[in-house]
PDB file of N, CA, C, O and CB in Angstrom:
ATOM      1  N   MET A   1      56.217   9.961  56.105  1.00  0.00           N
ATOM      2  CA  MET A   1      55.595  10.779  56.451  1.00  0.00           C
ATOM      3  C   MET A   1      56.496  12.076  58.074  1.00  0.00           C
ATOM      4  O   MET A   1      56.039  11.894  59.203  1.00  0.00           O
ATOM      5  CB  MET A   1      54.243   9.772  56.670  1.00  0.00           C
ATOM      6  N   PRO A   2      57.226  12.779  57.960  1.00  0.00           N
ATOM      7  CA  PRO A   2      57.103  13.139  59.436  1.00  0.00           C
ATOM      8  C   PRO A   2      56.296  13.410  60.179  1.00  0.00           C
ATOM      9  O   PRO A   2      55.084  13.334  59.980  1.00  0.00           O
ATOM     10  CB  PRO A   2      57.548  13.839  59.723  1.00  0.00           C
ATOM     11  N   ASN A   3      56.984  13.863  61.410  1.00  0.00           N
ATOM     12  CA  ASN A   3      55.742  13.651  62.643  1.00  0.00           C
ATOM     13  C   ASN A   3      56.063  14.656  63.439  1.00  0.00           C
ATOM     14  O   ASN A   3      56.815  14.797  64.403  1.00  0.00           O
ATOM     15  CB  ASN A   3      55.685  12.180  63.603  1.00  0.00           C
ATOM     16  N   PHE A   4      55.040  15.606  62.588  1.00  0.00           N
ATOM     17  CA  PHE A   4      54.769  17.602  63.239  1.00  0.00           C
ATOM     18  C   PHE A   4      54.427  17.437  64.416  1.00  0.00           C
ATOM     19  O   PHE A   4      54.213  16.237  64.591  1.00  0.00           O
ATOM     20  CB  PHE A   4      53.368  18.769  62.548  1.00  0.00           C
ATOM     21  N   GLU A   5      54.175  18.326  65.795  1.00  0.00           N
ATOM     22  CA  GLU A   5      53.909  18.526  66.418  1.00  0.00           C
ATOM     23  C   GLU A   5      54.238  20.006  66.197  1.00  0.00           C
ATOM     24  O   GLU A   5      55.194  20.526  65.623  1.00  0.00           O
ATOM     25  CB  GLU A   5      54.143  17.754  67.160  1.00  0.00           C
ATOM     26  N   LEU A   6      52.783  20.729  67.042  1.00  0.00           N
ATOM     27  CA  LEU A   6      52.390  22.186  66.937  1.00  0.00           C
ATOM     28  C   LEU A   6      52.353  22.542  68.361  1.00  0.00           C
ATOM     29  O   LEU A   6      51.829  21.967  69.315  1.00  0.00           O
ATOM     30  CB  LEU A   6      50.956  22.494  66.157  1.00  0.00           C
ATOM     31  N   PHE A   7      52.927  23.456  68.289  1.00  0.00           N
ATOM     32  CA  PHE A   7      53.506  24.084  69.691  1.00  0.00           C
ATOM     33  C   PHE A   7      52.566  25.603  69.599  1.00  0.00           C
ATOM     34  O   PHE A   7      52.736  26.490  68.762  1.00  0.00           O
ATOM     35  CB  PHE A   7      55.618  24.357  69.680  1.00  0.00           C
ATOM     36  N   GLY A   8      51.919  25.596  70.310  1.00  0.00           N
ATOM     37  CA  GLY A   8      51.152  27.386  69.917  1.00  0.00           C
ATOM     38  C   GLY A   8      50.016  27.728  70.754  1.00  0.00           C
ATOM     39  O   GLY A   8      49.578  26.783  71.409  1.00  0.00           O
ATOM     40  N   THR A   9      49.552  28.614  70.866  1.00  0.00           N
ATOM     41  CA  THR A   9      48.473  28.909  71.846  1.00  0.00           C
ATOM     42  C   THR A   9      46.969  29.435  70.864  1.00  0.00           C
ATOM     43  O   THR A   9      46.981  29.660  69.654  1.00  0.00           O
ATOM     44  CB  THR A   9      49.143  30.268  73.006  1.00  0.00           C
ATOM     45  N   ARG A  10      45.929  29.522  71.654  1.00  0.00           N
ATOM     46  CA  ARG A  10      44.534  30.348  70.680  1.00  0.00           C
ATOM     47  C   ARG A  10      44.995  31.348  70.540  1.00  0.00           C
ATOM     48  O   ARG A  10      44.465  31.885  69.567  1.00  0.00           O
ATOM     49  CB  ARG A  10      42.991  30.651  71.237  1.00  0.00           C
ATOM     50  N   SER A  11      45.644  31.887  70.929  1.00  0.00           N
ATOM     51  CA  SER A  11      45.682  34.382  71.336  1.00  0.00           C
ATOM     52  C   SER A  11      46.661  34.481  70.548  1.00  0.00           C
ATOM     53  O   SER A  11      46.784  35.567  69.982  1.00  0.00           O
ATOM     54  CB  SER A  11      46.343  35.497  73.414  1.00  0.00           C
ATOM     55  N   CYS A  12      47.680  33.382  70.251  1.00  0.00           N
ATOM     56  CA  CYS A  12      49.018  33.885  69.080  1.00  0.00           C
ATOM     57  C   CYS A  12      48.006  33.946  67.812  1.00  0.00           C
ATOM     58  O   CYS A  12      47.006  33.231  67.866  1.00  0.00           O
ATOM     59  CB  CYS A  12      50.656  32.458  68.756  1.00  0.00           C
ATOM     60  N   PRO A  13      48.176  34.602  66.899  1.00  0.00           N
ATOM     61  CA  PRO A  13      48.407  34.793  65.784  1.00  0.00           C
ATOM     62  C   PRO A  13      48.655  33.923  64.828  1.00  0.00           C
ATOM     63  O   PRO A  13      47.768  33.358  64.188  1.00  0.00           O
ATOM     64  CB  PRO A  13      49.078  35.404  65.812  1.00  0.00           C
ATOM     65  N   TYR A  14      50.174  33.711  64.624  1.00  0.00           N
ATOM     66  CA  TYR A  14      51.030  33.378  64.072  1.00  0.00           C
ATOM     67  C   TYR A  14      50.611  31.894  63.887  1.00  0.00           C
ATOM     68  O   TYR A  14      50.511  31.329  62.798  1.00  0.00           O
ATOM     69  CB  TYR A  14      52.184  33.763  64.680  1.00  0.00           C
ATOM     70  N   THR A  15      50.273  31.095  65.663  1.00  0.00           N
ATOM     71  CA  THR A  15      49.692  29.766  65.484  1.00  0.00           C
ATOM     72  C   THR A  15      49.329  29.007  64.405  1.00  0.00           C
ATOM     73  O   THR A  15      49.583  27.947  63.833  1.00  0.00           O
ATOM     74  CB  THR A  15      48.802  29.749  65.990  1.00  0.00           C
ATOM     75  N   ARG A  16      48.270  30.480  64.336  1.00  0.00           N
ATOM     76  CA  ARG A  16      47.172  30.179  63.117  1.00  0.00           C
ATOM     77  C   ARG A  16      48.056  29.999  61.653  1.00  0.00           C
ATOM     78  O   ARG A  16      48.170  29.150  60.769  1.00  0.00           O
ATOM     79  CB  ARG A  16      45.940  31.670  62.947  1.00  0.00           C
ATOM     80  N   GLU A  17      48.478  31.043  61.903  1.00  0.00           N
ATOM     81  CA  GLU A  17      49.348  30.936  60.462  1.00  0.00           C
ATOM     82  C   GLU A  17      49.878  29.607  59.599  1.00  0.00           C
ATOM     83  O   GLU A  17      49.582  29.088  58.522  1.00  0.00           O
ATOM     84  CB  GLU A  17      50.619  31.601  60.752  1.00  0.00           C
ATOM     85  N   MET A  18      51.116  29.270  61.004  1.00  0.00           N
ATOM     86  CA  MET A  18      51.278  28.173  61.263  1.00  0.00           C
ATOM     87  C   MET A  18      51.367  26.958  60.797  1.00  0.00           C
ATOM     88  O   MET A  18      52.178  26.208  60.253  1.00  0.00           O
ATOM     89  CB  MET A  18      50.842  28.149  61.719  1.00  0.00           C
ATOM     90  N   ARG A  19      49.671  27.004  61.388  1.00  0.00           N
ATOM     91  CA  ARG A  19      48.894  25.780  61.278  1.00  0.00           C
ATOM     92  C   ARG A  19      48.008  25.343  59.890  1.00  0.00           C
ATOM     93  O   ARG A  19      47.648  24.270  59.407  1.00  0.00           O
ATOM     94  CB  ARG A  19      47.970  25.894  62.398  1.00  0.00           C
ATOM     95  N   GLU A  20      47.840  26.974  59.471  1.00  0.00           N
ATOM     96  CA  GLU A  20      47.234  26.580  58.019  1.00  0.00           C
ATOM     97  C   GLU A  20      48.457  26.161  56.719  1.00  0.00           C
ATOM     98  O   GLU A  20      48.227  25.448  55.742  1.00  0.00           O
ATOM     99  CB  GLU A  20      46.283  28.077  57.467  1.00  0.00           C
ATOM    100  N   TRP A  21      49.826  26.865  57.076  1.00  0.00           N
ATOM    101  CA  TRP A  21      50.721  26.188  56.039  1.00  0.00           C
ATOM    102  C   TRP A  21      50.657  25.027  56.173  1.00  0.00           C
ATOM    103  O   TRP A  21      50.365  24.326  55.204  1.00  0.00           O
ATOM    104  CB  TRP A  21      52.017  26.464  56.009  1.00  0.00           C
ATOM    105  N   LEU A  22      50.980  24.335  57.742  1.00  0.00           N
ATOM    106  CA  LEU A  22      50.431  22.704  57.329  1.00  0.00           C
ATOM    107  C   LEU A  22      49.639  21.671  57.036  1.00  0.00           C
ATOM    108  O   LEU A  22      49.558  20.451  56.888  1.00  0.00           O
ATOM    109  CB  LEU A  22      50.518  22.238  57.674  1.00  0.00           C
ATOM    110  N   GLU A  23      48.735  23.372  57.007  1.00  0.00           N
ATOM    111  CA  GLU A  23      47.808  21.635  56.354  1.00  0.00           C
ATOM    112  C   GLU A  23      47.424  22.609  55.057  1.00  0.00           C
ATOM    113  O   GLU A  23      46.292  22.386  54.627  1.00  0.00           O
ATOM    114  CB  GLU A  23      45.806  20.676  57.599  1.00  0.00           C
ATOM    115  N   TRP A  24      48.171  23.656  54.355  1.00  0.00           N
ATOM    116  CA  TRP A  24      48.553  23.547  52.589  1.00  0.00           C
ATOM    117  C   TRP A  24      48.920  22.987  52.296  1.00  0.00           C
ATOM    118  O   TRP A  24      48.558  22.475  51.237  1.00  0.00           O
ATOM    119  CB  TRP A  24      49.130  24.099  51.845  1.00  0.00           C
ATOM    120  N   LYS A  25      50.185  22.498  53.113  1.00  0.00           N
ATOM    121  CA  LYS A  25      50.664  21.167  52.589  1.00  0.00           C
ATOM    122  C   LYS A  25      50.617  19.937  52.464  1.00  0.00           C
ATOM    123  O   LYS A  25      51.169  19.201  51.646  1.00  0.00           O
ATOM    124  CB  LYS A  25      51.240  21.028  52.738  1.00  0.00           C
ATOM    125  N   GLY A  26      49.970  19.731  53.261  1.00  0.00           N
ATOM    126  CA  GLY A  26      49.363  18.335  53.831  1.00  0.00           C
ATOM    127  C   GLY A  26      49.822  17.662  54.219  1.00  0.00           C
ATOM    128  O   GLY A  26      49.766  16.473  53.905  1.00  0.00           O
ATOM    129  N   TYR A  27      50.930  18.506  55.675  1.00  0.00           N
ATOM    130  CA  TYR A  27      51.423  17.904  56.815  1.00  0.00           C
ATOM    131  C   TYR A  27      50.780  17.233  57.501  1.00  0.00           C
ATOM    132  O   TYR A  27      49.683  17.719  57.774  1.00  0.00           O
ATOM    133  CB  TYR A  27      51.845  18.549  57.509  1.00  0.00           C
ATOM    134  N   ASP A  28      51.025  16.148  57.978  1.00  0.00           N
ATOM    135  CA  ASP A  28      50.277  15.338  59.625  1.00  0.00           C
ATOM    136  C   ASP A  28      50.480  15.805  60.566  1.00  0.00           C
ATOM    137  O   ASP A  28      50.360  16.960  60.159  1.00  0.00           O
ATOM    138  CB  ASP A  28      50.634  14.022  60.159  1.00  0.00           C
ATOM    139  N   TYR A  29      50.698  15.911  61.539  1.00  0.00           N
ATOM    140  CA  TYR A  29      50.465  17.389  62.837  1.00  0.00           C
ATOM    141  C   TYR A  29      49.920  17.575  63.804  1.00  0.00           C
ATOM    142  O   TYR A  29      48.988  18.220  63.325  1.00  0.00           O
ATOM    143  CB  TYR A  29      49.934  18.410  62.606  1.00  0.00           C
ATOM    144  N   VAL A  30      49.687  17.537  64.980  1.00  0.00           N
ATOM    145  CA  VAL A  30      49.203  16.894  66.088  1.00  0.00           C
ATOM    146  C   VAL A  30      49.735  18.291  66.791  1.00  0.00           C
ATOM    147  O   VAL A  30      50.883  18.655  67.046  1.00  0.00           O
ATOM    148  CB  VAL A  30      49.806  15.232  66.532  1.00  0.00           C
ATOM    149  N   GLU A  31      48.426  18.951  67.013  1.00  0.00           N
ATOM    150  CA  GLU A  31      48.335  20.757  67.739  1.00  0.00           C
ATOM    151  C   GLU A  31      48.454  21.341  69.225  1.00  0.00           C
ATOM    152  O   GLU A  31      47.257  21.375  69.510  1.00  0.00           O
ATOM    153  CB  GLU A  31      46.902  21.338  67.504  1.00  0.00           C
ATOM    154  N   TYR A  32      48.944  21.694  70.053  1.00  0.00           N
ATOM    155  CA  TYR A  32      49.000  21.635  71.711  1.00  0.00           C
ATOM    156  C   TYR A  32      48.829  23.267  71.810  1.00  0.00           C
ATOM    157  O   TYR A  32      49.533  24.060  71.185  1.00  0.00           O
ATOM    158  CB  TYR A  32      50.705  20.887  72.551  1.00  0.00           C
ATOM    159  N   ASP A  33      47.637  23.668  72.817  1.00  0.00           N
ATOM    160  CA  ASP A  33      47.527  24.697  73.034  1.00  0.00           C
ATOM    161  C   ASP A  33      48.101  24.684  74.182  1.00  0.00           C
ATOM    162  O   ASP A  33      47.485  23.994  74.994  1.00  0.00           O
ATOM    163  CB  ASP A  33      46.465  25.141  72.880  1.00  0.00           C
ATOM    164  N   ILE A  34      49.504  25.414  74.781  1.00  0.00           N
ATOM    165  CA  ILE A  34      50.096  25.361  75.963  1.00  0.00           C
ATOM    166  C   ILE A  34      49.488  25.555  76.780  1.00  0.00           C
ATOM    167  O   ILE A  34      49.452  24.787  77.741  1.00  0.00           O
ATOM    168  CB  ILE A  34      50.920  25.928  76.145  1.00  0.00           C
ATOM    169  N   GLU A  35      48.694  26.781  76.701  1.00  0.00           N
ATOM    170  CA  GLU A  35      48.349  27.847  78.193  1.00  0.00           C
ATOM    171  C   GLU A  35      47.046  26.886  78.392  1.00  0.00           C
ATOM    172  O   GLU A  35      46.277  27.273  79.272  1.00  0.00           O
ATOM    173  CB  GLU A  35      47.899  30.066  77.931  1.00  0.00           C
ATOM    174  N   ALA A  36      46.632  25.521  77.606  1.00  0.00           N
ATOM    175  CA  ALA A  36      45.762  24.649  78.297  1.00  0.00           C
ATOM    176  C   ALA A  36      46.032  23.639  78.620  1.00  0.00           C
ATOM    177  O   ALA A  36      45.218  22.880  79.147  1.00  0.00           O
ATOM    178  CB  ALA A  36      44.879  24.427  77.866  1.00  0.00           C
ATOM    179  N   ASP A  37      47.561  23.267  78.340  1.00  0.00           N
ATOM    180  CA  ASP A  37      48.014  22.221  78.273  1.00  0.00           C
ATOM    181  C   ASP A  37      49.186  21.727  79.082  1.00  0.00           C
ATOM    182  O   ASP A  37      50.220  21.306  78.563  1.00  0.00           O
ATOM    183  CB  ASP A  37      48.150  22.153  77.212  1.00  0.00           C
ATOM    184  N   ARG A  38      49.005  21.788  80.192  1.00  0.00           N
ATOM    185  CA  ARG A  38      50.440  21.890  81.421  1.00  0.00           C
ATOM    186  C   ARG A  38      51.496  20.850  80.976  1.00  0.00           C
ATOM    187  O   ARG A  38      52.410  20.816  81.800  1.00  0.00           O
ATOM    188  CB  ARG A  38      49.966  21.382  83.293  1.00  0.00           C
ATOM    189  N   GLU A  39      51.593  20.382  80.415  1.00  0.00           N
ATOM    190  CA  GLU A  39      52.643  18.693  79.938  1.00  0.00           C
ATOM    191  C   GLU A  39      52.448  19.212  78.866  1.00  0.00           C
ATOM    192  O   GLU A  39      53.173  20.159  79.168  1.00  0.00           O
ATOM    193  CB  GLU A  39      52.146  16.744  80.123  1.00  0.00           C
ATOM    194  N   ALA A  40      52.137  19.456  77.903  1.00  0.00           N
ATOM    195  CA  ALA A  40      52.412  20.249  76.124  1.00  0.00           C
ATOM    196  C   ALA A  40      53.562  21.483  76.482  1.00  0.00           C
ATOM    197  O   ALA A  40      54.645  21.799  75.988  1.00  0.00           O
ATOM    198  CB  ALA A  40      50.500  21.282  75.254  1.00  0.00           C
ATOM    199  N   CYS A  41      52.808  21.951  77.502  1.00  0.00           N
ATOM    200  CA  CYS A  41      54.148  23.620  77.152  1.00  0.00           C
ATOM    201  C   CYS A  41      55.422  22.770  77.803  1.00  0.00           C
ATOM    202  O   CYS A  41      56.400  22.832  77.057  1.00  0.00           O
ATOM    203  CB  CYS A  41      53.760  25.797  78.503  1.00  0.00           C
ATOM    204  N   ALA A  42      55.688  21.877  79.189  1.00  0.00           N
ATOM    205  CA  ALA A  42      56.776  21.526  79.488  1.00  0.00           C
ATOM    206  C   ALA A  42      57.998  20.944  78.836  1.00  0.00           C
ATOM    207  O   ALA A  42      59.205  21.184  78.831  1.00  0.00           O
ATOM    208  CB  ALA A  42      56.499  21.016  80.130  1.00  0.00           C
ATOM    209  N   ARG A  43      56.739  19.615  77.997  1.00  0.00           N
ATOM    210  CA  ARG A  43      57.687  19.495  76.412  1.00  0.00           C
ATOM    211  C   ARG A  43      57.955  20.481  75.674  1.00  0.00           C
ATOM    212  O   ARG A  43      59.092  20.922  75.508  1.00  0.00           O
ATOM    213  CB  ARG A  43      57.118  18.732  75.346  1.00  0.00           C
ATOM    214  N   MET A  44      57.067  20.864  75.228  1.00  0.00           N
ATOM    215  CA  MET A  44      57.421  22.262  74.501  1.00  0.00           C
ATOM    216  C   MET A  44      58.788  23.378  75.083  1.00  0.00           C
ATOM    217  O   MET A  44      59.565  23.753  74.205  1.00  0.00           O
ATOM    218  CB  MET A  44      55.937  23.151  74.656  1.00  0.00           C
ATOM    219  N   ILE A  45      58.983  23.766  76.227  1.00  0.00           N
ATOM    220  CA  ILE A  45      60.572  23.592  77.363  1.00  0.00           C
ATOM    221  C   ILE A  45      61.231  22.912  76.959  1.00  0.00           C
ATOM    222  O   ILE A  45      61.812  23.416  75.998  1.00  0.00           O
ATOM    223  CB  ILE A  45      60.627  23.050  78.787  1.00  0.00           C
ATOM    224  N   SER A  46      61.570  21.780  77.183  1.00  0.00           N
ATOM    225  CA  SER A  46      62.113  20.217  77.106  1.00  0.00           C
ATOM    226  C   SER A  46      63.030  21.272  75.803  1.00  0.00           C
ATOM    227  O   SER A  46      63.874  22.167  75.761  1.00  0.00           O
ATOM    228  CB  SER A  46      60.692  18.386  76.597  1.00  0.00           C
ATOM    229  N   LEU A  47      62.049  20.306  74.734  1.00  0.00           N
ATOM    230  CA  LEU A  47      62.200  20.591  73.500  1.00  0.00           C
ATOM    231  C   LEU A  47      63.201  21.589  72.412  1.00  0.00           C
ATOM    232  O   LEU A  47      63.896  21.234  71.460  1.00  0.00           O
ATOM    233  CB  LEU A  47      61.206  20.837  73.465  1.00  0.00           C
ATOM    234  N   SER A  48      62.896  23.274  73.120  1.00  0.00           N
ATOM    235  CA  SER A  48      63.484  23.833  72.620  1.00  0.00           C
ATOM    236  C   SER A  48      64.503  24.327  73.487  1.00  0.00           C
ATOM    237  O   SER A  48      64.209  25.489  73.766  1.00  0.00           O
ATOM    238  CB  SER A  48      62.841  24.478  72.031  1.00  0.00           C
ATOM    239  N   GLY A  49      65.418  24.032  73.965  1.00  0.00           N
ATOM    240  CA  GLY A  49      65.933  24.545  75.607  1.00  0.00           C
ATOM    241  C   GLY A  49      64.905  25.865  76.015  1.00  0.00           C
ATOM    242  O   GLY A  49      64.745  26.875  75.330  1.00  0.00           O
ATOM    243  N   GLY A  50      64.394  25.618  77.060  1.00  0.00           N
ATOM    244  CA  GLY A  50      63.758  26.898  77.208  1.00  0.00           C
ATOM    245  C   GLY A  50      62.873  27.958  76.301  1.00  0.00           C
ATOM    246  O   GLY A  50      62.398  28.917  76.909  1.00  0.00           O
ATOM    247  N   GLN A  51      62.668  27.864  75.135  1.00  0.00           N
ATOM    248  CA  GLN A  51      62.228  28.886  74.549  1.00  0.00           C
ATOM    249  C   GLN A  51      60.211  28.664  75.052  1.00  0.00           C
ATOM    250  O   GLN A  51      59.303  27.837  75.140  1.00  0.00           O
ATOM    251  CB  GLN A  51      62.845  28.769  72.686  1.00  0.00           C
ATOM    252  N   ARG A  52      60.595  30.251  75.253  1.00  0.00           N
ATOM    253  CA  ARG A  52      58.312  30.717  75.122  1.00  0.00           C
ATOM    254  C   ARG A  52      58.301  31.587  73.767  1.00  0.00           C
ATOM    255  O   ARG A  52      58.246  32.813  73.858  1.00  0.00           O
ATOM    256  CB  ARG A  52      57.323  32.316  76.936  1.00  0.00           C
ATOM    257  N   THR A  53      58.338  31.142  72.880  1.00  0.00           N
ATOM    258  CA  THR A  53      58.010  31.868  71.710  1.00  0.00           C
ATOM    259  C   THR A  53      57.663  31.132  71.255  1.00  0.00           C
ATOM    260  O   THR A  53      58.413  30.173  71.076  1.00  0.00           O
ATOM    261  CB  THR A  53      58.706  32.528  71.003  1.00  0.00           C
ATOM    262  N   VAL A  54      56.469  31.093  70.827  1.00  0.00           N
ATOM    263  CA  VAL A  54      55.370  30.362  69.974  1.00  0.00           C
ATOM    264  C   VAL A  54      54.853  30.859  68.899  1.00  0.00           C
ATOM    265  O   VAL A  54      54.450  32.020  68.825  1.00  0.00           O
ATOM    266  CB  VAL A  54      54.320  30.110  70.609  1.00  0.00           C
ATOM    267  N   PRO A  55      54.808  29.758  67.669  1.00  0.00           N
ATOM    268  CA  PRO A  55      54.229  28.637  67.556  1.00  0.00           C
ATOM    269  C   PRO A  55      55.694  28.478  67.775  1.00  0.00           C
ATOM    270  O   PRO A  55      56.479  29.425  67.748  1.00  0.00           O
ATOM    271  CB  PRO A  55      53.261  28.109  66.362  1.00  0.00           C
ATOM    272  N   ILE A  56      56.155  26.763  68.078  1.00  0.00           N
ATOM    273  CA  ILE A  56      57.207  26.257  67.793  1.00  0.00           C
ATOM    274  C   ILE A  56      56.653  24.687  67.192  1.00  0.00           C
ATOM    275  O   ILE A  56      55.774  23.832  67.304  1.00  0.00           O
ATOM    276  CB  ILE A  56      58.188  26.357  69.083  1.00  0.00           C
ATOM    277  N   LEU A  57      57.896  25.056  66.487  1.00  0.00           N
ATOM    278  CA  LEU A  57      56.976  23.295  65.626  1.00  0.00           C
ATOM    279  C   LEU A  57      58.190  22.832  65.289  1.00  0.00           C
ATOM    280  O   LEU A  57      59.132  23.457  64.801  1.00  0.00           O
ATOM    281  CB  LEU A  57      55.683  23.335  63.826  1.00  0.00           C
ATOM    282  N   ALA A  58      58.082  21.313  65.676  1.00  0.00           N
ATOM    283  CA  ALA A  58      59.120  20.493  65.591  1.00  0.00           C
ATOM    284  C   ALA A  58      58.707  18.773  64.652  1.00  0.00           C
ATOM    285  O   ALA A  58      57.564  18.452  64.328  1.00  0.00           O
ATOM    286  CB  ALA A  58      59.571  20.369  67.288  1.00  0.00           C
ATOM    287  N   GLU A  59      59.530  18.218  64.483  1.00  0.00           N
ATOM    288  CA  GLU A  59      59.777  17.255  63.270  1.00  0.00           C
ATOM    289  C   GLU A  59      60.400  16.555  63.991  1.00  0.00           C
ATOM    290  O   GLU A  59      61.476  16.872  64.499  1.00  0.00           O
ATOM    291  CB  GLU A  59      60.480  17.631  61.941  1.00  0.00           C
ATOM    292  N   ASP A  60      59.563  15.029  64.212  1.00  0.00           N
ATOM    293  CA  ASP A  60      60.240  13.674  64.747  1.00  0.00           C
ATOM    294  C   ASP A  60      61.118  14.157  65.910  1.00  0.00           C
ATOM    295  O   ASP A  60      62.245  13.664  65.846  1.00  0.00           O
ATOM    296  CB  ASP A  60      61.219  12.827  63.538  1.00  0.00           C
ATOM    297  N   GLY A  61      60.874  15.227  67.269  1.00  0.00           N
ATOM    298  CA  GLY A  61      61.344  15.351  68.505  1.00  0.00           C
ATOM    299  C   GLY A  61      62.227  16.806  68.531  1.00  0.00           C
ATOM    300  O   GLY A  61      62.462  17.405  69.580  1.00  0.00           O
ATOM    301  N   ASP A  62      62.687  17.280  67.147  1.00  0.00           N
ATOM    302  CA  ASP A  62      62.781  18.282  67.569  1.00  0.00           C
ATOM    303  C   ASP A  62      62.681  19.323  66.601  1.00  0.00           C
ATOM    304  O   ASP A  62      62.399  19.315  65.402  1.00  0.00           O
ATOM    305  CB  ASP A  62      63.710  18.260  68.218  1.00  0.00           C
ATOM    306  N   VAL A  63      62.949  20.124  67.322  1.00  0.00           N
ATOM    307  CA  VAL A  63      62.739  22.388  66.972  1.00  0.00           C
ATOM    308  C   VAL A  63      63.389  22.259  65.643  1.00  0.00           C
ATOM    309  O   VAL A  63      64.475  21.805  65.283  1.00  0.00           O
ATOM    310  CB  VAL A  63      64.051  24.039  68.334  1.00  0.00           C
ATOM    311  N   VAL A  64      62.096  22.955  64.850  1.00  0.00           N
ATOM    312  CA  VAL A  64      62.724  22.683  63.020  1.00  0.00           C
ATOM    313  C   VAL A  64      62.199  24.132  62.683  1.00  0.00           C
ATOM    314  O   VAL A  64      62.210  24.594  61.542  1.00  0.00           O
ATOM    315  CB  VAL A  64      61.764  21.063  61.715  1.00  0.00           C
ATOM    316  N   GLN A  65      61.523  25.113  64.327  1.00  0.00           N
ATOM    317  CA  GLN A  65      61.041  26.202  63.182  1.00  0.00           C
ATOM    318  C   GLN A  65      60.426  26.924  64.535  1.00  0.00           C
ATOM    319  O   GLN A  65      59.300  26.635  64.941  1.00  0.00           O
ATOM    320  CB  GLN A  65      59.759  25.640  61.611  1.00  0.00           C
ATOM    321  N   ILE A  66      61.143  27.744  65.094  1.00  0.00           N
ATOM    322  CA  ILE A  66      60.319  28.914  66.152  1.00  0.00           C
ATOM    323  C   ILE A  66      59.722  30.278  65.393  1.00  0.00           C
ATOM    324  O   ILE A  66      60.235  31.102  64.635  1.00  0.00           O
ATOM    325  CB  ILE A  66      61.532  29.575  67.412  1.00  0.00           C
ATOM    326  N   GLY A  67      58.350  30.110  65.983  1.00  0.00           N
ATOM    327  CA  GLY A  67      57.283  31.325  65.587  1.00  0.00           C
ATOM    328  C   GLY A  67      57.870  31.182  64.308  1.00  0.00           C
ATOM    329  O   GLY A  67      58.748  30.380  63.987  1.00  0.00           O
ATOM    330  N   TRP A  68      57.118  32.322  63.366  1.00  0.00           N
ATOM    331  CA  TRP A  68      56.305  32.407  61.878  1.00  0.00           C
ATOM    332  C   TRP A  68      57.086  33.413  60.848  1.00  0.00           C
ATOM    333  O   TRP A  68      57.394  34.512  61.310  1.00  0.00           O
ATOM    334  CB  TRP A  68      54.599  33.076  62.106  1.00  0.00           C
ATOM    335  N   GLN A  69      57.411  33.142  59.565  1.00  0.00           N
ATOM    336  CA  GLN A  69      58.314  34.366  59.879  1.00  0.00           C
ATOM    337  C   GLN A  69      59.171  35.204  60.487  1.00  0.00           C
ATOM    338  O   GLN A  69      59.405  36.362  60.142  1.00  0.00           O
ATOM    339  CB  GLN A  69      58.084  34.772  59.899  1.00  0.00           C
ATOM    340  N   GLY A  70      59.481  34.816  61.089  1.00  0.00           N
ATOM    341  CA  GLY A  70      60.163  35.643  62.082  1.00  0.00           C
ATOM    342  C   GLY A  70      59.268  36.661  63.077  1.00  0.00           C
ATOM    343  O   GLY A  70      59.546  37.751  63.578  1.00  0.00           O
ATOM    344  N   ARG A  71      58.211  35.914  63.129  1.00  0.00           N
ATOM    345  CA  ARG A  71      57.377  36.793  64.291  1.00  0.00           C
ATOM    346  C   ARG A  71      57.103  35.617  64.651  1.00  0.00           C
ATOM    347  O   ARG A  71      57.136  34.618  63.933  1.00  0.00           O
ATOM    348  CB  ARG A  71      56.070  37.940  64.044  1.00  0.00           C
ATOM    349  N   GLY A  72      56.741  35.692  66.097  1.00  0.00           N
ATOM    350  CA  GLY A  72      55.555  34.834  67.512  1.00  0.00           C
ATOM    351  C   GLY A  72      55.964  36.182  68.363  1.00  0.00           C
ATOM    352  O   GLY A  72      56.418  37.324  68.292  1.00  0.00           O
ATOM    353  N   CYS A  73      55.198  34.653  69.639  1.00  0.00           N
ATOM    354  CA  CYS A  73      54.236  35.776  70.333  1.00  0.00           C
ATOM    355  C   CYS A  73      55.546  35.024  71.980  1.00  0.00           C
ATOM    356  O   CYS A  73      56.251  34.082  72.344  1.00  0.00           O
ATOM    357  CB  CYS A  73      51.598  35.367  70.272  1.00  0.00           C
ATOM    358  N   VAL A  74      55.162  36.017  72.247  1.00  0.00           N
ATOM    359  CA  VAL A  74      56.433  35.994  74.049  1.00  0.00           C
ATOM    360  C   VAL A  74      55.246  35.012  75.109  1.00  0.00           C
ATOM    361  O   VAL A  74      54.278  35.757  75.259  1.00  0.00           O
ATOM    362  CB  VAL A  74      56.779  38.544  75.243  1.00  0.00           C
ATOM    363  N   VAL A  75      55.014  33.824  75.776  1.00  0.00           N
ATOM    364  CA  VAL A  75      54.262  34.031  76.417  1.00  0.00           C
ATOM    365  C   VAL A  75      55.036  33.348  77.929  1.00  0.00           C
ATOM    366  O   VAL A  75      56.052  32.663  78.042  1.00  0.00           O
ATOM    367  CB  VAL A  75      52.980  33.565  75.758  1.00  0.00           C
ATOM    368  N   GLY A  76      53.900  33.962  79.152  1.00  0.00           N
ATOM    369  CA  GLY A  76      54.728  33.487  80.613  1.00  0.00           C
ATOM    370  C   GLY A  76      54.317  32.169  80.915  1.00  0.00           C
ATOM    371  O   GLY A  76      53.425  32.256  81.759  1.00  0.00           O
ATOM    372  N   VAL A  77      54.518  31.119  80.658  1.00  0.00           N
ATOM    373  CA  VAL A  77      53.790  30.350  81.470  1.00  0.00           C
ATOM    374  C   VAL A  77      55.275  29.580  81.753  1.00  0.00           C
ATOM    375  O   VAL A  77      55.337  28.626  82.529  1.00  0.00           O
ATOM    376  CB  VAL A  77      52.337  29.506  80.786  1.00  0.00           C
TER     377      VAL A  77
END
């Protein structure tokens, strides 16, 4: 089973939508709130090449999706 990481924020509704999709698919994942966790924020920025739009989904350390269905929230971190 792939190792998914979901980087998002509580304030972004698209993070919730991506979380619900991951749960519906039955995927195991770790979720990070980048506004509350500075280390996770730094990891997200590093993985994504500086991207500041959430949610970001990474699989096995590689970004596979930015935003949810073409929508996302820009964070000023």
